[in-house]
DSSP file (Angstrom, degrees, kcal/mol; ACC not computed):
  #  RESIDUE AA STRUCTURE BP1 BP2  ACC     N-H-->O    O-->H-N    N-H-->O    O-->H-N    TCO  KAPPA ALPHA  PHI   PSI    X-CA   Y-CA   Z-CA
    1    1 A M              0   0    0      0, 0.0     2,-0.4     0, 0.0     5,-0.0   0.000 360.0 360.0 360.0 125.9  -28.8  127.1   15.5
    2    2 A Q        +     0   0    0      4,-0.0     2,-0.3     3,-0.0     3,-0.0  -0.805 360.0 171.4 -97.1 135.2  -29.8  126.2   19.1
    3    3 A S    >>  -     0   0    0     -2,-0.4     4,-1.0    32,-0.1     3,-0.8  -0.917  47.4-105.2-136.8 166.3  -27.1  126.1   21.7
    4    4 A Y  H >> S+     0   0    0     -2,-0.3     4,-2.4     1,-0.2     3,-0.7   0.902 120.5  51.2 -54.3 -43.8  -26.9  125.7   25.5
    5    5 A F  H 34 S+     0   0    0      1,-0.2    32,-1.0     2,-0.2    -1,-0.2   0.668  99.4  62.8 -75.7 -16.2  -26.3  129.5   25.9
    6    6 A S  H <4 S+     0   0    0     -3,-0.8    -1,-0.2    30,-0.2    -2,-0.2   0.781 114.8  34.4 -76.0 -24.1  -29.2  130.5   23.7
    7    7 A E  H << S+     0   0    0     -4,-1.0    -2,-0.2    -3,-0.7    -1,-0.1   0.802 128.4  35.5 -93.1 -36.0  -31.5  128.8   26.3
    8    8 A Y  S  < S-     0   0    0     -4,-2.4    -1,-0.3    -5,-0.2    29,-0.1  -0.959  87.6-132.4-122.1 112.5  -29.5  129.7   29.4
    9    9 A P        -     0   0    0      0, 0.0    29,-0.2     0, 0.0    -3,-0.1  -0.241  24.9-107.2 -65.6 151.2  -27.7  133.0   29.4
   10   10 A A        -     0   0    0     27,-2.4    29,-0.1    -5,-0.2     6,-0.0  -0.410  47.2 -87.8 -69.7 151.9  -24.1  133.3   30.4
   11   11 A P    >   -     0   0    0      0, 0.0     3,-2.0     0, 0.0    28,-0.4  -0.242  40.9-110.2 -57.3 153.0  -23.4  134.8   33.9
   12   12 A S  T 3  S+     0   0    0      1,-0.3    -2,-0.1    26,-0.1    26,-0.0   0.693 115.9  57.3 -64.2 -19.6  -23.0  138.6   33.7
   13   13 A N  T 3  S+     0   0    0     26,-0.1     2,-0.5     2,-0.0    -1,-0.3   0.378  88.1  97.3 -91.7   5.7  -19.2  138.4   34.4
   14   14 A V    <   -     0   0    0     -3,-2.0    26,-0.7     2,-0.0    25,-0.6  -0.833  54.2-163.8-102.2 128.2  -18.5  136.2   31.4
   15   15 A W  E     -a   40   0A   0     -2,-0.5     2,-0.4    24,-0.1    26,-0.2  -0.896  11.3-158.6-102.2 137.3  -17.3  137.6   28.1
   16   16 A L  E     +a   41   0A   0     24,-2.5    26,-2.2    -2,-0.4     2,-0.3  -0.951  17.0 164.6-120.4 139.6  -17.6  135.2   25.2
   17   17 A G  E     -a   42   0A   0     -2,-0.4     2,-0.3    24,-0.2    26,-0.2  -0.929  23.0-142.9-146.0 168.9  -15.6  135.4   21.9
   18   18 A V  E     -a   43   0A   0     24,-1.6    26,-3.0    -2,-0.3     2,-0.4  -0.945  23.7-117.0-131.2 154.3  -14.6  133.5   18.8
   19   19 A S  E     -a   44   0A   0     -2,-0.3     2,-0.4    24,-0.2    26,-0.2  -0.778  25.5-174.7 -89.4 134.5  -11.4  133.4   16.8
   20   20 A V        +     0   0    0     24,-2.1     3,-0.1    -2,-0.4    32,-0.1  -0.827  18.7 155.5-131.9  92.7  -11.7  134.7   13.2
   21   21 A E        -     0   0    0     -2,-0.4    28,-2.5     1,-0.2    29,-0.6   0.733  68.4  -2.3 -91.0 -25.6   -8.4  134.1   11.4
   22   22 A N  S  >>S-     0   0    0     27,-0.2     5,-1.0    26,-0.1     4,-0.8  -0.925  73.1 -99.6-155.1 176.7   -9.8  134.0    7.8
   23   23 A R  H  >5S+     0   0    0     -2,-0.3     4,-0.6    28,-0.2    -1,-0.1   0.926 111.3  51.4 -71.0 -45.6  -13.1  134.2    5.8
   24   24 A H  H  45S+     0   0    0      1,-0.2    -1,-0.1     2,-0.1     0, 0.0   0.939 128.0  13.7 -63.5 -52.5  -13.6  130.5    5.2
   25   25 A Y  H  45S+     0   0    0      2,-0.1     4,-0.4     3,-0.1    -1,-0.2   0.832 130.0  45.5 -93.7 -36.3  -13.3  129.1    8.7
   26   26 A G  H >X5S+     0   0    0     -4,-0.8     3,-1.3     1,-0.2     4,-0.6   0.899  99.1  61.8 -81.1 -42.5  -13.5  132.2   10.9
   27   27 A M  H >X<S+     0   0    0     -5,-1.0     3,-1.4    -4,-0.6     4,-0.7   0.856  97.0  58.9 -60.0 -38.7  -16.4  134.3    9.6
   28   28 A P  H 3> S+     0   0    0      0, 0.0     4,-1.2     0, 0.0     3,-0.3   0.789  95.6  66.3 -60.8 -24.2  -19.1  131.6   10.2
   29   29 A R  H <> S+     0   0    0     -3,-1.3     4,-2.3    -4,-0.4    -2,-0.2   0.785  89.0  66.1 -66.5 -25.8  -18.2  131.7   13.9
   30   30 A I  H <X S+     0   0    0     -3,-1.4     4,-2.0    -4,-0.6    -1,-0.2   0.924  99.8  49.3 -63.5 -43.4  -19.4  135.2   14.2
   31   31 A D  H  X S+     0   0    0     -4,-0.7     4,-0.7    -3,-0.3    -1,-0.2   0.887 110.2  51.8 -62.8 -38.2  -23.0  134.2   13.6
   32   32 A D  H >< S+     0   0    0     -4,-1.2     3,-0.8     1,-0.2     4,-0.3   0.908 109.2  50.6 -62.8 -41.6  -22.7  131.4   16.2
   33   33 A L  H >< S+     0   0    0     -4,-2.3     3,-1.6     1,-0.2    -2,-0.2   0.874 101.6  62.1 -63.6 -38.1  -21.4  134.0   18.7
   34   34 A K  H 3< S+     0   0    0     -4,-2.0    -1,-0.2     1,-0.3    -2,-0.2   0.712  96.0  58.9 -66.2 -21.0  -24.3  136.3   18.1
   35   35 A I  T << S+     0   0    0     -3,-0.8     2,-0.4    -4,-0.7    -1,-0.3   0.573  84.5  99.7 -84.4  -6.8  -27.0  133.9   19.3
   36   36 A V  S <  S-     0   0    0     -3,-1.6     2,-1.0    -4,-0.3   -30,-0.2  -0.662  73.2-135.9 -83.0 128.9  -25.3  133.6   22.7
   37   37 A D        +     0   0    0    -32,-1.0   -27,-2.4    -2,-0.4     2,-0.3  -0.740  52.9 132.1 -84.0 101.7  -27.0  135.7   25.4
   38   38 A C        -     0   0    0     -2,-1.0     3,-0.1   -29,-0.2   -26,-0.1  -0.945  64.8-114.5-147.8 166.7  -24.0  137.3   27.2
   39   39 A T  S    S+     0   0    0    -25,-0.6     2,-0.4   -28,-0.4   -24,-0.1   0.908  99.4  21.2 -71.4 -44.7  -22.9  140.7   28.5
   40   40 A V  E     -a   15   0A   0    -26,-0.7   -24,-2.5    -3,-0.1     2,-0.4  -0.994  62.8-168.6-133.5 130.1  -19.9  141.1   26.1
   41   41 A R  E     -a   16   0A   0     -2,-0.4    20,-2.3   -26,-0.2    21,-1.5  -0.952  15.4-179.4-114.1 136.3  -19.2  139.4   22.8
   42   42 A F  E     -ab  17  62A   0    -26,-2.2   -24,-1.6    -2,-0.4     2,-0.5  -0.963  22.0-143.5-137.3 155.6  -15.7  139.7   21.2
   43   43 A I  E     -ab  18  63A   0     19,-2.0    21,-3.1    -2,-0.3     2,-0.8  -0.962   7.8-157.0-114.1 131.7  -13.9  138.6   18.1
   44   44 A S  E     -ab  19  64A   0    -26,-3.0   -24,-2.1    -2,-0.5     2,-1.6  -0.887   8.0-172.9-107.3  98.6  -10.2  137.7   18.3
   45   45 A A  E     + b   0  65A   0     19,-3.3    21,-1.9    -2,-0.8     3,-0.5  -0.562  32.1 157.8 -91.4  70.9   -8.9  138.2   14.7
   46   46 A E        +     0   0    0     -2,-1.6    21,-0.2     1,-0.4   -25,-0.1  -0.960  58.0  23.1-154.8 133.3   -5.5  136.7   15.5
   47   47 A P  S    S-     0   0    0      0, 0.0     2,-0.6     0, 0.0    -1,-0.4   0.430  88.0-154.0 -74.0 132.1   -3.5  135.6   13.8
   48   48 A L        +     0   0    0     18,-2.6    20,-0.3    -3,-0.5   -26,-0.1  -0.629  18.7 175.3 -74.2 115.9   -5.1  137.6   11.0
   49   49 A L        -     0   0    0    -28,-2.5     2,-0.3    -2,-0.6    -1,-0.2   0.578  58.1  -1.1-103.8 -12.7   -4.2  135.6    7.9
   50   50 A E  S    S-     0   0    0    -29,-0.6     2,-0.3    27,-0.0    -1,-0.2  -0.975  89.6 -68.1-163.7 170.3   -6.1  137.5    5.2
   51   51 A D        -     0   0    0     -2,-0.3   -28,-0.2     1,-0.1    29,-0.1  -0.544  37.9-155.0 -67.1 129.4   -8.4  140.4    4.6
   52   52 A L        -     0   0    0     -2,-0.3    -1,-0.1     1,-0.3     2,-0.1   0.578  21.8-154.4 -85.3  -9.6  -11.8  139.6    6.2
   53   53 A G        +     0   0    0     27,-0.1     2,-0.3     2,-0.1    -1,-0.3  -0.430  58.6   2.1  71.0-147.1  -13.8  141.9    3.9
   54   54 A E        -     0   0    0     -2,-0.1     2,-0.4     2,-0.0    30,-0.1  -0.582  69.9-164.9 -77.7 133.9  -17.1  143.2    5.2
   55   55 A I        -     0   0    0     -2,-0.3     2,-1.0    29,-0.1    -2,-0.1  -0.979  19.7-135.4-121.6 129.3  -17.9  142.1    8.8
   56   56 A E        +     0   0    0     -2,-0.4    -2,-0.0     1,-0.1    31,-0.0  -0.747  29.5 174.8 -83.5 103.9  -21.3  142.4   10.3
   57   57 A L    >   +     0   0    0     -2,-1.0     3,-2.5    30,-0.1    -1,-0.1   0.358  27.3 131.0 -97.8   4.6  -20.4  143.8   13.7
   58   58 A A  T 3  S+     0   0    0      1,-0.3     3,-0.1    35,-0.0    -2,-0.0  -0.400  82.1  15.1 -58.1 128.6  -23.9  144.4   15.1
   59   59 A G  T 3  S+     0   0    0      1,-0.3     2,-0.5    -2,-0.1    -1,-0.3   0.447  99.1 117.4  84.6   0.5  -23.9  142.9   18.6
   60   60 A I    <   -     0   0    0     -3,-2.5    -1,-0.3     1,-0.1   -18,-0.2  -0.897  39.9-176.2-102.9 127.8  -20.1  142.6   18.8
   61   61 A H        +     0   0    0    -20,-2.3    33,-2.1    -2,-0.5     2,-0.4   0.805  64.1  26.9 -94.1 -33.6  -18.5  144.7   21.6
   62   62 A W  E     -bc  42  94A   0    -21,-1.5   -19,-2.0    31,-0.2     2,-0.4  -0.977  53.7-164.7-135.5 144.5  -14.8  144.2   21.1
   63   63 A M  E     -bc  43  95A   0     31,-2.2    33,-2.7    -2,-0.4     2,-0.5  -0.988   9.5-167.9-127.1 120.6  -12.5  143.4   18.2
   64   64 A I  E     -bc  44  96A   0    -21,-3.1   -19,-3.3    -2,-0.4     2,-0.4  -0.937   8.9-172.1-109.1 128.2   -9.0  142.2   18.9
   65   65 A V  E     +bc  45  97A   0     31,-2.8    33,-3.1    -2,-0.5     2,-0.3  -0.962  14.8 145.7-126.0 137.7   -6.6  142.1   16.0
   66   66 A G  E     - c   0  98A   0    -21,-1.9   -18,-2.6    -2,-0.4     2,-0.1  -0.987  33.2-122.7-162.3 163.0   -3.1  140.7   15.8
   67   67 A G        -     0   0    0     31,-0.6     2,-0.3    -2,-0.3     8,-0.1  -0.341  38.1 -86.6-100.2-176.5   -0.6  139.0   13.6
   68   68 A K        -     0   0    0      6,-0.6     2,-0.3   -20,-0.3     8,-0.1  -0.702  44.7-163.9 -91.0 144.7    1.3  135.8   13.9
   69   69 A S        +     0   0    0     -2,-0.3     5,-0.1     2,-0.1     6,-0.0  -0.752  37.5  54.3-124.3 172.3    4.7  135.8   15.6
   70   70 A G  S >  S-     0   0    0     -2,-0.3     3,-1.6     3,-0.1    -2,-0.0  -0.266  93.2 -21.9  97.1 176.1    7.7  133.6   15.9
   71   71 A P  T 3  S+     0   0    0      0, 0.0    -2,-0.1     0, 0.0     0, 0.0  -0.305 130.8   6.2 -60.2 137.7   10.1  132.1   13.4
   72   72 A N  T 3  S+     0   0    0      1,-0.2     2,-0.1    -2,-0.0    -3,-0.1   0.717  88.2 168.0  62.7  23.7    8.6  131.7    9.9
   73   73 A A    <   -     0   0    0     -3,-1.6    -1,-0.2     1,-0.1     2,-0.2  -0.417  38.9-113.8 -67.6 141.9    5.5  133.6   10.8
   74   74 A R        -     0   0    0     -5,-0.1    -6,-0.6    -2,-0.1     2,-0.1  -0.504  36.3-112.5 -72.5 145.3    3.2  134.7    7.9
   75   75 A S        -     0   0    0     -2,-0.2     2,-0.4    -8,-0.1    -1,-0.1  -0.434  19.9-141.4 -81.3 155.5    3.1  138.4    7.5
   76   76 A M        -     0   0    0     -2,-0.1     2,-0.3    -8,-0.1   -27,-0.1  -0.946  18.4-127.5-114.5 135.5   -0.1  140.5    8.0
   77   77 A K    >>  -     0   0    0     -2,-0.4     4,-1.2     1,-0.1     3,-0.8  -0.644   7.7-135.3 -87.8 139.9   -0.9  143.4    5.7
   78   78 A T  H 3> S+     0   0    0     -2,-0.3     4,-2.6     1,-0.2     5,-0.2   0.859 104.5  62.0 -57.5 -38.2   -1.6  146.8    7.1
   79   79 A A  H 3> S+     0   0    0      1,-0.2     4,-2.0     2,-0.2    -1,-0.2   0.832  98.7  55.8 -61.1 -33.1   -4.6  147.2    4.8
   80   80 A W  H <> S+     0   0    0     -3,-0.8     4,-1.7     2,-0.2    -1,-0.2   0.923 110.7  44.0 -64.9 -43.2   -6.3  144.2    6.5
   81   81 A V  H  X S+     0   0    0     -4,-1.2     4,-2.8     1,-0.2    -2,-0.2   0.916 112.1  52.5 -67.7 -43.6   -6.0  145.9    9.9
   82   82 A E  H  X S+     0   0    0     -4,-2.6     4,-2.5     1,-0.2    -1,-0.2   0.870 106.1  54.9 -61.5 -36.9   -7.1  149.2    8.5
   83   83 A N  H  X S+     0   0    0     -4,-2.0     4,-1.7    -5,-0.2    -1,-0.2   0.932 111.8  43.1 -60.7 -46.8  -10.2  147.6    7.0
   84   84 A I  H  X S+     0   0    0     -4,-1.7     4,-2.4     2,-0.2    -2,-0.2   0.913 112.3  53.9 -65.7 -43.3  -11.2  146.2   10.3
   85   85 A Y  H  X S+     0   0    0     -4,-2.8     4,-2.5     1,-0.2    -2,-0.2   0.925 107.6  50.1 -58.6 -46.5  -10.4  149.4   12.2
   86   86 A R  H  X S+     0   0    0     -4,-2.5     4,-2.3     1,-0.2    -1,-0.2   0.909 111.3  48.9 -58.9 -42.8  -12.7  151.5    9.8
   87   87 A Q  H  X S+     0   0    0     -4,-1.7     4,-2.2     1,-0.2    -1,-0.2   0.881 110.2  50.8 -66.5 -37.4  -15.5  149.0   10.3
   88   88 A C  H  X>S+     0   0    0     -4,-2.4     5,-2.4     2,-0.2     4,-0.8   0.911 110.1  50.0 -65.0 -41.8  -15.1  149.1   14.1
   89   89 A Q  H ><5S+     0   0    0     -4,-2.5     3,-0.6     1,-0.2    -2,-0.2   0.929 112.1  48.0 -60.3 -45.2  -15.2  152.9   14.0
   90   90 A Y  H 3<5S+     0   0    0     -4,-2.3    -1,-0.2     1,-0.2    -2,-0.2   0.872 118.5  39.0 -63.7 -39.5  -18.3  152.9   11.9
   91   91 A S  H 3<5S-     0   0    0     -4,-2.2    -1,-0.2    -5,-0.2    -2,-0.2   0.407 108.9-118.9 -95.2   2.4  -20.1  150.4   14.1
   92   92 A N  T <<5 +     0   0    0     -4,-0.8     2,-0.5    -3,-0.6    -3,-0.2   0.880  60.2 153.1  61.1  39.5  -18.8  151.8   17.4
   93   93 A T      < -     0   0    0     -5,-2.4    -1,-0.2    -6,-0.2   -31,-0.2  -0.867  51.0-110.3 -99.0 131.0  -17.1  148.5   18.3
   94   94 A A  E     -c   62   0A   0    -33,-2.1   -31,-2.2    -2,-0.5     2,-0.4  -0.347  34.3-152.7 -61.7 140.3  -14.1  148.8   20.6
   95   95 A F  E     -c   63   0A   0    -33,-0.2     2,-0.4   -31,-0.0   -31,-0.2  -0.965  15.6-179.1-122.5 130.3  -10.8  148.0   18.7
   96   96 A F  E     -c   64   0A   0    -33,-2.7   -31,-2.8    -2,-0.4     2,-0.5  -0.991   8.4-162.7-130.4 124.9   -7.6  146.6   20.2
   97   97 A F  E     -c   65   0A   0     -2,-0.4     2,-0.9   -33,-0.2   -31,-0.2  -0.927  10.5-147.1-110.7 124.9   -4.5  146.0   18.1
   98   98 A K  E     -c   66   0A   0    -33,-3.1   -31,-0.6    -2,-0.5     2,-0.5  -0.802  16.8-161.9 -90.7 108.4   -1.7  143.8   19.4
   99   99 A L        -     0   0    0     -2,-0.9     2,-0.5   -33,-0.1   -33,-0.0  -0.806   1.0-160.8 -94.6 126.3    1.5  145.1   18.1
  100  100 A I        -     0   0    0     -2,-0.5     2,-0.4   -32,-0.1   -32,-0.0  -0.922   7.6-168.7-107.9 124.8    4.4  142.7   18.2
  101  101 A T              0   0    0     -2,-0.5    -2,-0.0     1,-0.1     0, 0.0  -0.855 360.0 360.0-111.7 149.7    7.9  144.2   18.0
  102  102 A L              0   0    0     -2,-0.4    -1,-0.1     0, 0.0    -2,-0.0   0.398 360.0 360.0-109.6 360.0   11.1  142.3   17.5
């Protein structure tokens, strides 16, 4: 896939990321992100709507994870977050969890 940023790198002060809420729609965005020449690449897995399974984190610097909030928000399972956390630890990807308290 050719993109503007694969030919012209992003400025060094720019971080680029994608939202990955589920496997079907979100996971393909990771491959798109990896072709971008930039200083920092991040994934925002929020709202996390399901277990993402195995994630190829090579070239990803940050993983941000959070659930959905507000009235009638869908719940997020602890096991989904723990799965991502373990993979981040293994791949040395920074992990940030947004905890929402009521």
